[in-house]
C-alpha positions as CSV (number, residue, x, y, z in Angstrom):
1,M,164.5,-29.9,125.7
2,K,163.9,-32.1,122.7
3,I,160.6,-33.7,121.9
4,S,162.0,-37.2,122.6
5,F,162.3,-36.3,126.3
6,Y,158.6,-35.4,126.5
7,Y,157.7,-38.4,124.6
8,Y,159.5,-40.5,127.2
9,F,157.9,-38.5,130.0
10,C,154.4,-38.9,128.6
11,S,154.8,-42.6,127.9
12,N,155.5,-43.3,131.5
13,N,152.9,-41.0,133.0
14,I,150.1,-41.2,130.4
15,N,147.7,-43.1,132.7
16,K,148.2,-40.6,135.5
17,I,147.6,-37.7,133.1
18,N,144.4,-39.3,131.7
19,D,143.0,-39.8,135.1
20,K,143.3,-36.2,136.0
21,I,141.8,-34.9,132.7
22,N,138.0,-35.1,133.0
23,D,136.9,-32.4,130.5
24,E,135.0,-34.0,127.6
25,K,136.5,-31.7,125.0
26,I,140.0,-32.7,126.1
27,N,139.1,-36.3,126.0
28,M,137.8,-35.9,122.4
29,L,141.0,-34.0,121.5
30,N,143.0,-36.9,123.0
31,K,141.1,-39.5,120.9
32,S,141.3,-37.5,117.7
33,Y,143.0,-38.9,114.6
34,L,146.4,-37.5,115.0
35,V,149.1,-38.5,112.6
36,D,152.0,-38.7,115.1
37,K,151.8,-40.1,118.7
38,Q,154.5,-37.8,119.8
39,I,152.4,-34.8,118.8
40,N,149.4,-36.3,120.7
41,F,151.5,-36.7,123.9
42,I,152.8,-33.2,123.6
43,L,149.3,-31.7,123.3
44,C,148.1,-33.8,126.2
45,I,150.9,-32.7,128.6
46,T,150.4,-29.1,127.5
47,V,146.7,-29.0,128.1
48,Y,147.2,-30.8,131.5
49,S,149.9,-28.3,132.7
50,L,147.7,-25.4,131.6
51,K,144.7,-26.6,133.6
52,N,146.8,-27.7,136.6
53,N,148.9,-24.5,136.8
54,F,145.8,-22.3,136.4
55,T,144.0,-24.2,139.2
56,E,147.0,-24.0,141.6
57,N,148.7,-20.8,140.8
58,G,146.0,-18.7,139.1
59,K,147.0,-16.3,136.3
60,H,150.7,-16.4,137.0
61,G,150.8,-20.2,136.6
62,L,148.9,-19.9,133.3
63,V,151.3,-17.4,131.9
64,H,154.2,-19.6,133.0
65,S,152.8,-22.6,131.2
66,V,152.0,-20.7,128.0
67,L,155.6,-19.4,127.8
68,L,156.9,-22.9,128.5
69,F,155.0,-24.8,125.9
70,T,154.6,-22.2,123.1
71,P,157.7,-23.6,121.1
72,F,156.2,-27.1,121.2
73,L,152.8,-25.8,120.0
74,C,154.6,-24.0,117.1
75,S,156.3,-27.3,116.3
76,L,153.0,-29.0,116.3
77,C,151.5,-26.6,113.7
78,S,154.7,-26.8,111.6
79,S,154.5,-30.7,111.6
80,F,150.8,-30.5,110.4
81,A,151.7,-28.1,107.6
82,N,154.5,-30.5,106.4
83,K,152.5,-33.6,106.6
84,L,149.1,-32.6,105.3
85,G,147.7,-30.7,102.3
86,V,149.5,-29.9,99.0
87,N,153.0,-30.1,100.6
88,A,152.4,-33.8,101.4
89,L,152.2,-34.4,97.6
90,L,155.1,-32.3,96.5
91,K,159.0,-32.7,97.0
92,D,160.8,-30.5,99.5
93,G,161.5,-27.1,98.3
94,Y,158.1,-26.3,96.6
95,R,156.3,-23.2,97.6
96,V,152.6,-22.7,97.2
97,V,150.5,-19.5,97.3
98,K,146.9,-20.7,97.6
99,N,144.9,-17.5,98.1
100,N,143.3,-16.5,94.7
101,E,143.7,-12.7,95.2
102,D,147.1,-13.0,96.7
103,A,148.4,-15.0,93.8
104,I,147.0,-12.4,91.3
105,L,148.3,-9.4,93.1
106,K,151.7,-10.9,93.6
107,N,151.9,-11.5,89.8
108,I,150.8,-7.9,89.1
109,E,153.4,-6.5,91.5
110,A,156.2,-8.5,89.7
111,C,155.1,-7.2,86.4
112,K,155.0,-3.6,87.7
113,E,158.6,-3.9,89.0
114,I,159.9,-4.8,85.5
115,S,157.7,-2.2,83.8
116,S,159.0,0.5,86.0
117,I,162.5,-0.3,84.6
118,L,161.3,-0.2,81.0
119,Q,159.1,3.0,81.2
120,T,162.1,5.3,81.4
121,S,163.3,3.7,78.1
122,F,160.0,4.6,76.2
123,G,159.8,7.3,73.7
124,P,162.3,9.7,72.0
125,K,163.4,11.2,75.3
126,C,164.3,7.8,76.8
127,M,167.1,6.8,79.1
128,N,169.7,4.1,78.4
129,K,170.3,1.1,80.6
130,L,173.7,-0.3,81.4
131,I,173.5,-4.1,81.7
132,V,176.3,-6.4,82.7
133,N,175.2,-9.9,81.8
134,H,176.4,-13.3,83.1
135,I,179.5,-13.3,80.9
136,N,180.5,-9.8,82.1
137,K,179.5,-8.3,78.7
138,K,178.5,-4.7,79.1
139,I,175.4,-3.5,77.0
140,V,174.2,0.1,76.9
141,S,170.8,0.3,75.2
142,S,167.3,1.7,75.5
143,D,165.9,-1.1,73.3
144,C,163.2,-3.1,75.2
145,I,163.9,-6.5,73.7
146,T,167.6,-6.1,74.1
147,I,167.1,-5.2,77.8
148,L,164.7,-8.1,78.4
149,N,167.0,-10.7,76.7
150,D,170.0,-9.7,78.8
151,L,168.0,-9.7,82.1
152,E,167.8,-13.1,83.7
153,I,164.1,-13.1,84.7
154,N,162.9,-16.0,86.8
155,H,159.3,-15.0,87.5
156,P,157.0,-17.1,85.3
157,V,154.3,-14.4,84.9
158,V,156.9,-11.7,83.9
159,N,158.1,-14.1,81.3
160,I,154.6,-14.2,79.8
161,L,155.0,-10.4,79.1
162,K,158.5,-10.9,77.9
163,K,157.2,-13.4,75.3
164,L,154.8,-10.7,74.1
165,S,157.7,-8.3,73.4
166,E,159.6,-11.2,71.6
167,T,156.5,-11.9,69.5
168,M,156.2,-8.2,68.6
169,N,159.8,-8.0,67.6
170,Y,159.5,-11.2,65.5
171,E,156.2,-10.1,63.7
172,Y,156.7,-6.4,63.3
173,G,160.1,-5.4,64.8
174,D,158.6,-2.5,66.7
175,N,156.3,-1.7,69.7
176,T,158.1,-4.1,72.0
177,N,158.1,-1.7,74.9
178,Y,154.6,-0.5,74.0
179,V,153.0,-4.0,74.4
180,F,154.8,-4.6,77.7
181,T,153.8,-1.2,79.1
182,I,150.1,-1.5,78.0
183,A,149.7,-5.0,79.4
184,T,151.2,-4.0,82.7
185,E,149.0,-1.0,82.9
186,M,145.9,-3.1,82.3
187,L,146.9,-5.4,85.0
188,E,147.5,-2.6,87.5
189,K,144.0,-1.2,86.8
190,A,142.6,-4.7,87.3
191,S,144.4,-4.9,90.7
192,Y,142.6,-1.7,91.8
193,L,139.2,-3.4,91.1
194,I,140.3,-6.6,92.9
195,H,141.2,-4.5,96.0
196,D,137.7,-3.0,95.8
197,G,136.1,-6.5,95.9
198,F,135.3,-7.0,92.3
199,N,135.3,-10.6,91.0
200,V,137.9,-11.5,88.4
201,N,135.3,-12.7,85.9
202,D,133.4,-9.4,86.2
203,I,136.6,-7.5,85.6
204,I,137.5,-9.5,82.4
205,N,133.9,-9.2,81.1
206,G,134.1,-5.4,81.6
207,F,137.5,-5.1,79.9
208,K,136.2,-7.2,77.0
209,L,133.4,-4.7,76.3
210,G,136.0,-1.9,76.0
211,Y,138.3,-4.1,74.0
212,N,135.6,-4.9,71.4
213,E,135.4,-1.2,70.5
214,I,139.1,-0.7,69.7
215,D,139.0,-2.1,66.2
216,K,136.3,0.4,65.3
217,I,138.0,3.3,67.0
218,L,141.4,2.7,65.3
219,T,139.8,2.3,61.9
220,E,138.0,5.7,62.3
221,S,141.3,7.2,63.4
222,T,143.2,6.3,60.2
223,S,144.9,9.5,59.0
224,F,147.6,8.7,56.5
225,K,148.5,6.3,53.7
226,I,151.6,6.1,51.5
227,E,150.9,6.8,47.9
228,N,154.4,6.3,46.5
229,F,156.9,4.0,48.1
230,Y,159.6,5.3,45.8
231,D,159.4,8.9,47.2
232,E,161.9,9.7,49.8
233,K,159.7,12.3,51.5
234,E,156.9,9.9,52.2
235,I,159.3,7.2,53.4
236,F,160.7,9.8,55.7
237,K,157.4,10.5,57.3
238,I,156.9,6.8,58.1
239,I,160.3,6.0,59.5
240,K,160.6,9.1,61.6
241,S,158.6,7.9,64.6
242,P,160.1,4.4,65.1
243,M,163.6,5.6,64.6
244,G,163.1,8.5,66.9
245,T,162.9,6.1,70.0
246,K,166.7,5.7,69.9
247,K,169.0,8.4,71.3
248,L,171.3,9.5,68.4
249,S,171.9,13.1,69.5
250,N,172.2,15.6,66.6
251,N,172.5,13.0,63.8
252,Y,168.9,12.0,64.0
253,D,167.6,13.7,60.8
254,F,170.7,12.7,58.8
255,L,170.4,9.1,59.6
256,I,166.6,9.1,58.7
257,S,167.4,10.8,55.4
258,L,170.1,8.3,54.7
259,L,167.8,5.4,55.2
260,A,165.0,6.9,53.2
261,K,167.4,7.3,50.3
262,C,168.4,3.6,50.7
263,L,164.9,2.4,50.8
264,S,163.6,4.4,47.9
265,T,166.6,3.2,45.8
266,L,166.3,-0.5,46.7
267,M,162.5,-0.7,46.5
268,P,161.6,-3.4,43.9
269,E,159.0,-3.0,41.1
270,K,156.7,-5.3,43.0
271,I,156.8,-3.8,46.5
272,E,155.3,-7.0,47.9
273,T,158.7,-8.7,47.2
274,F,160.7,-6.3,49.4
275,D,163.1,-8.1,51.6
276,V,164.7,-6.6,54.7
277,D,167.8,-8.6,54.1
278,N,168.5,-6.6,50.9
279,I,169.8,-3.8,53.1
280,R,173.1,-4.8,54.8
281,I,174.8,-2.9,57.6
282,T,178.5,-2.7,58.1
283,K,180.0,-1.1,61.2
284,L,183.4,0.5,61.4
285,N,184.9,2.3,64.4
286,G,186.2,5.8,64.0
287,G,184.7,9.1,62.7
288,N,181.3,10.3,63.3
289,L,177.8,9.1,62.4
290,I,177.7,12.1,59.9
291,D,180.4,10.2,58.0
292,S,178.1,7.2,57.3
293,Q,177.2,6.5,53.7
294,F,175.1,4.4,51.5
295,L,176.6,2.1,48.9
296,M,175.1,0.0,46.2
297,G,176.4,-3.5,46.5
298,M,178.4,-4.9,49.4
299,V,181.3,-4.1,51.7
300,I,183.6,-7.0,52.6
301,S,185.7,-6.3,55.7
302,K,188.9,-7.8,54.2
303,E,191.1,-7.2,51.2
304,P,191.9,-9.5,48.2
305,N,194.5,-12.2,48.6
306,G,196.7,-11.4,45.5
307,I,198.4,-8.4,44.0
308,V,195.4,-7.4,41.9
309,K,193.4,-4.9,44.0
310,K,191.0,-3.2,41.6
311,K,188.8,-4.1,38.7
312,E,186.3,-2.1,36.6
313,N,183.3,-3.6,34.7
314,A,184.5,-7.1,35.7
315,Q,183.0,-10.5,35.3
316,V,182.9,-12.6,38.5
317,M,182.6,-16.3,39.3
318,I,181.8,-17.6,42.7
319,L,183.3,-20.9,44.0
320,N,181.7,-22.7,46.9
321,C,184.8,-24.8,47.3
322,G,188.6,-24.3,47.5
323,L,190.7,-22.9,44.8
324,E,193.2,-25.7,45.0
325,A,194.1,-29.1,43.4
326,A,191.7,-32.0,44.2
327,T,193.1,-34.4,46.8
328,T,191.8,-37.7,48.3
329,E,190.4,-37.9,51.8
330,T,192.7,-40.7,52.7
331,K,196.4,-40.6,53.3
332,G,198.8,-41.8,50.7
333,T,202.4,-42.9,50.5
334,V,204.8,-42.0,47.7
335,L,208.0,-43.8,47.0
336,L,210.6,-41.6,45.3
337,R,213.7,-43.4,43.8
338,N,215.8,-40.5,42.4
339,A,216.1,-36.8,42.3
340,N,214.2,-36.4,38.9
341,E,211.2,-38.1,40.5
342,L,211.3,-35.6,43.3
343,L,211.6,-32.5,40.9
344,N,208.7,-33.8,38.8
345,F,206.5,-34.8,41.8
346,T,204.5,-31.6,41.7
347,K,204.9,-30.7,38.1
348,T,201.7,-32.5,36.9
349,E,199.7,-30.7,39.6
350,E,201.1,-27.4,38.5
351,D,200.4,-28.0,34.8
352,Q,196.8,-29.0,35.7
353,M,196.2,-25.9,37.9
354,K,197.8,-23.7,35.2
355,K,195.5,-25.1,32.6
356,I,192.4,-24.6,34.8
357,I,193.3,-20.9,35.5
358,E,194.0,-20.2,31.8
359,N,190.6,-21.7,30.8
360,I,188.9,-19.5,33.4
361,K,190.7,-16.4,32.1
362,N,189.7,-17.4,28.5
363,A,186.1,-17.5,29.6
364,G,186.4,-13.7,30.5
365,I,186.7,-14.0,34.2
366,D,188.3,-11.1,36.0
367,V,187.4,-11.9,39.6
368,I,187.1,-15.2,41.5
369,I,185.3,-15.1,44.8
370,V,186.2,-18.2,46.9
371,N,184.4,-19.7,49.9
372,G,187.3,-21.9,50.8
373,A,191.0,-22.2,50.8
374,I,193.2,-20.8,48.1
375,S,196.5,-22.7,47.4
376,D,199.7,-20.8,46.7
377,I,200.1,-22.3,43.3
378,A,196.6,-21.3,42.4
379,Q,197.2,-17.8,43.6
380,H,200.4,-17.6,41.7
381,F,198.7,-18.4,38.4
382,C,195.8,-16.0,39.2
383,D,198.2,-13.2,39.7
384,A,200.0,-14.1,36.5
385,N,196.7,-13.9,34.5
386,N,195.6,-10.6,36.3
387,I,192.8,-12.3,38.1
388,M,191.6,-10.9,41.4
389,T,190.9,-13.5,44.2
390,L,188.8,-12.8,47.2
391,K,188.5,-15.2,50.0
392,I,185.1,-15.3,51.9
393,T,184.9,-17.2,55.2
394,S,181.1,-16.8,55.8
395,K,178.7,-18.9,53.9
396,F,175.9,-16.4,54.5
397,E,178.0,-13.7,53.0
398,T,178.6,-15.9,50.0
399,I,174.8,-16.4,49.5
400,R,174.3,-12.6,49.6
401,I,177.0,-12.1,47.0
402,C,175.3,-14.7,44.8
403,K,172.0,-12.8,45.3
404,L,173.7,-9.5,44.4
405,L,175.1,-10.9,41.2
406,N,172.1,-13.1,40.4
407,V,174.2,-16.2,39.9
408,H,174.8,-19.6,41.5
409,S,178.1,-20.7,43.1
410,L,180.1,-23.6,41.7
411,V,180.6,-26.5,43.9
412,K,183.5,-27.8,41.8
413,L,186.6,-26.1,40.4
414,R,185.9,-25.8,36.6
415,T,185.4,-23.4,33.8
416,P,182.0,-21.6,34.4
417,E,179.1,-21.4,31.9
418,P,177.9,-18.0,30.6
419,E,174.9,-18.1,32.9
420,E,177.2,-18.8,35.9
421,I,179.1,-15.5,35.4
422,G,178.1,-12.4,37.3
423,K,178.9,-8.8,36.5
424,V,180.0,-5.8,38.7
425,S,180.6,-2.2,37.8
426,S,183.6,-2.1,40.1
427,I,185.4,-4.0,42.8
428,Y,188.2,-2.3,44.6
429,V,190.0,-1.9,47.9
430,T,189.8,1.2,50.1
431,E,190.9,2.1,53.6
432,I,188.3,3.3,56.1
433,A,189.3,4.1,59.7
434,S,192.7,2.5,59.2
435,K,191.1,-0.7,58.0
436,K,191.2,-2.0,54.5
437,V,187.8,-3.2,53.0
438,T,186.7,-4.4,49.6
439,I,183.7,-2.7,48.1
440,I,181.7,-4.5,45.4
441,N,179.5,-2.1,43.4
442,S,176.8,-3.9,41.4
443,K,175.0,-2.9,38.3
444,N,171.6,-4.0,39.5
445,K,169.6,-2.6,42.5
446,K,169.0,-5.8,44.4
447,L,171.2,-5.1,47.5
448,G,172.8,-2.2,49.2
449,T,175.0,-1.5,52.2
450,I,174.8,1.2,54.9
451,L,178.4,1.9,56.1
452,L,178.1,3.1,59.7
453,R,180.8,5.1,61.3
454,G,181.0,5.9,65.1
455,A,183.3,6.4,68.1
456,T,182.2,3.4,70.2
457,N,180.8,-0.1,69.6
458,N,177.8,0.7,71.8
459,L,176.9,3.7,69.6
460,L,177.2,1.6,66.5
461,D,175.1,-1.2,67.9
462,E,172.3,1.2,69.0
463,T,172.4,2.9,65.5
464,E,172.1,-0.5,63.9
465,R,169.0,-1.3,66.0
466,C,167.6,2.1,65.0
467,I,168.1,1.4,61.3
468,H,166.4,-2.0,61.8
469,D,163.4,-0.3,63.3
470,G,163.1,2.0,60.2
471,I,163.4,-0.9,57.8
472,N,160.7,-2.9,59.6
473,A,158.5,0.2,59.6
474,I,158.5,0.1,55.8
475,K,158.0,-3.6,55.7
476,N,154.9,-3.1,58.0
477,A,153.7,-0.3,55.8
478,I,153.8,-2.6,52.7
479,K,151.7,-5.2,54.6
480,S,149.2,-2.6,55.9
481,N,149.2,0.8,54.4
482,S,147.2,2.5,57.2
483,F,148.5,4.9,59.8
484,V,147.2,6.7,62.9
485,Y,148.6,9.7,64.7
486,G,151.3,8.9,67.2
487,G,152.8,10.7,70.2
488,G,150.0,9.5,72.5
489,C,147.3,11.0,70.3
490,T,145.6,7.6,69.4
491,E,145.7,6.5,73.1
492,I,143.9,9.7,74.1
493,Q,141.2,8.9,71.4
494,L,140.9,5.4,72.8
495,Y,140.5,6.7,76.3
496,Y,137.9,9.4,75.4
497,K,135.7,7.0,73.3
498,I,135.9,3.9,75.6
499,K,135.0,6.2,78.6
500,Q,132.0,7.5,76.7
501,L,130.9,3.8,76.4
502,S,131.3,3.2,80.1
503,Q,128.9,6.1,80.8
504,E,126.2,4.4,78.8
505,L,126.5,1.2,80.9
506,T,124.5,0.9,84.1
507,G,125.6,-2.5,85.4
508,I,128.8,-3.4,87.3
509,E,130.7,-3.5,84.0
510,N,130.7,0.3,84.1
511,Y,133.6,0.4,86.5
512,S,135.7,-2.2,84.6
513,V,135.2,-0.4,81.3
514,K,136.3,2.9,82.7
515,M,139.5,1.3,84.3
516,F,140.1,-0.3,80.9
517,A,140.0,3.2,79.2
518,E,142.3,4.8,81.8
519,S,144.9,2.2,81.1
520,F,145.7,3.9,77.7
521,L,146.6,7.1,79.4
522,S,149.8,5.6,80.5
523,I,151.3,6.1,77.1
524,P,151.0,9.9,76.9
525,R,151.8,10.1,80.7
526,I,155.1,8.2,80.2
527,L,156.0,10.4,77.2
528,A,155.3,13.6,79.2
529,T,157.3,12.3,82.2
530,N,160.4,11.3,80.1
531,S,160.3,14.7,78.4
532,G,160.4,16.5,81.7
533,Y,156.8,17.7,81.9
534,N,154.3,17.4,84.7
535,N,152.4,14.3,83.3
536,T,149.1,15.3,85.0
537,D,149.0,18.8,83.3
538,V,149.9,17.3,79.9
539,V,147.4,14.5,80.0
540,N,144.6,16.9,81.2
541,R,145.5,19.3,78.4
542,L,145.4,16.6,75.7
543,I,142.0,15.3,77.0
544,S,140.7,18.9,76.8
545,E,141.9,19.3,73.2
546,H,140.5,16.0,72.0
547,T,137.1,16.8,73.7
548,K,137.1,20.0,71.6
549,G,137.7,18.1,68.5
550,N,141.4,18.6,68.0
551,I,142.3,14.9,67.2
552,E,145.8,15.8,66.1
553,A,147.0,16.9,69.5
554,C,149.9,14.9,70.9
555,V,152.7,15.2,73.4
556,D,155.5,17.7,72.4
557,I,158.8,16.1,73.4
558,N,160.8,19.3,72.7
559,R,159.6,21.1,75.9
560,N,157.8,24.0,74.5
561,E,155.4,26.0,76.7
562,E,152.3,24.6,75.1
563,F,153.0,21.0,76.0
564,I,151.3,19.8,72.8
565,I,151.9,19.9,69.1
566,S,150.1,18.7,65.9
567,A,151.0,15.1,64.9
568,K,150.0,15.8,61.3
569,K,152.3,18.9,60.9
570,N,155.2,17.1,62.5
571,N,154.8,13.7,60.7
572,I,154.2,11.6,63.8
573,Y,152.5,8.5,62.7
574,D,152.1,4.8,63.9
575,N,151.2,1.8,61.9
576,L,147.5,0.9,62.6
577,K,147.9,-2.8,62.4
578,C,151.0,-2.9,64.5
579,K,149.3,-0.9,67.3
580,K,146.2,-3.2,67.1
581,Y,148.2,-6.3,67.2
582,A,150.1,-5.0,70.3
583,I,146.7,-4.3,72.1
584,D,145.5,-7.8,71.1
585,L,148.5,-9.4,72.7
586,A,148.2,-7.3,75.8
587,F,144.6,-8.2,76.3
588,E,145.3,-11.9,75.8
589,A,148.0,-11.7,78.4
590,L,145.7,-9.9,80.8
591,Q,143.1,-12.7,80.6
592,T,145.8,-15.4,81.1
593,I,147.4,-13.7,84.2
594,L,144.1,-12.8,85.9
595,K,142.9,-16.4,85.7
596,I,145.9,-17.7,87.7
597,D,144.6,-18.6,91.1
598,Q,147.6,-20.5,92.5
599,I,151.4,-20.2,92.3
600,I,153.4,-23.3,92.6
601,L,157.1,-22.8,92.5
602,A,159.7,-25.7,92.6
603,K,163.0,-25.5,94.2
604,P,165.6,-24.2,91.7
605,A,167.8,-26.8,90.2
606,G,171.6,-26.7,90.2
607,G,174.1,-26.0,92.9
608,P,176.2,-23.0,94.0
609,K,178.4,-21.1,91.5
610,P,181.8,-22.6,91.1
611,R,184.7,-20.7,92.7
612,D,186.7,-18.5,90.4
613,K,190.3,-19.5,89.7
614,N,193.0,-18.1,91.9
615,P,194.8,-15.4,89.7
616,D,198.1,-16.3,91.4
617,F,197.8,-19.9,90.6
618,D,200.2,-21.3,88.1
619,E,198.7,-24.0,85.9
620,D,202.1,-25.4,84.9
621,F,202.6,-26.8,88.4
């Protein structure tokens, strides 16, 4: 039955019902300030029926009435929920979680779900993720920021942690998974305290006491500094750890040595002016990673336009316009009266182009690099004067060539001045993996190229990300030349010393500080799990070694029986400032998330996904 029927029934019999209801509580309920008269009548008839049936039929009548009117009582509660409270202020589709603890715990659970995906991609023995994004592109990677960028995450709190990883990638280019994992672990420890009845402010105050000790502990743990940035061996020590987080099988040491050679060669006299863009990466399918090589200069993935394919000790000019005759932007009309006018129509243009190319040749130019179109007549005269022409379609690539040659590009076709002419030791065409490329070898050491070879695009992309991690490690070392032991060694030190602080406290902060210290154990635990160890045995052994004073002990990822190795002997280092910045970001996110007491979610915008086209449909009809 619908409510309208009961409304009609109650409207006609309301006087009879009120006469039979003598209970004062029922009269008060009947006179209460209800929003809807229909709900008031339903409530009255329900109460009357319950009272009447119980009086006449006893317990059986009561049960019958409860079963009959339960749907209407549920409708009553639903009507109140929709008409009163926060929902009365918001549009349809909003969802509100009001309970303070429920909101916090739901946020923490969401963060833990994403963190569980990323934890298996942490460390040298990590696993790859296969992601198929919204455009059906397939990505295979263990890089945290690559995974997060291709995942369409809707949860607002998880997006806060995603921003942490993006910030780390922008500032330092490393520790993206580290900051996400540490922040999530801190939140999980805080959830345990919330379950035990601790107030959120007490938890934050306790965590802050432990956080204030981190700067001092990390400074005391400084173990290494680079003395010579031109030494390949010292560069090798620094880039080994960040590059080791990518799975590159047996070519790991070769790639590190190749990048160390590149960095030591291209390091400027003033190391503060080092630019990561000075190292270019070109990827070519085919061969193996062991076939990769470092070249001084640039590799252009196309061959020259004309018949001249090689030049030694050549002088180069760069045009930021087309190598063609100047034309007007508007259309013109030409009236030709006889055959001679038709024959002589382009002669003036040809003579003008011939004169320009001859003047360029007389200026000593051997190569013209053009960021624009090259006309057939201009190419003809360049070939006649033994001048190589190379067309570049990318403006950014043109800027890099200008930087390599230390010259400015010309915006107009003319004879260059002496200061506008660059010099190269050689420029030639070669064939790599059935693809012809142009290699520009420069006389200066401003820019170099690492030519990567590999069987698949996914392998080349992952190798490129690995090299970027190594380059950023040197950039971070130039900014802050202080390093601590890696492999979970520093985290054990943080746990050990912050736990000692908690034992000195007598108040309620003791529990929060202890939980804050335990959050750092997640790093060696994840490294041990991904390496195939029993993480509890490894962490207990590390704590025991650090308690004895062996501060170099870290997780051995090569599955030896001892579980642990010396970080110093195996050159496992992490940048101090980079690690401190990651912990700072994680702690700021912790405070932000723990102070969220309500979740208000709007109805998602947009409609359903459009239907795919019928593959049998013919668009011509």
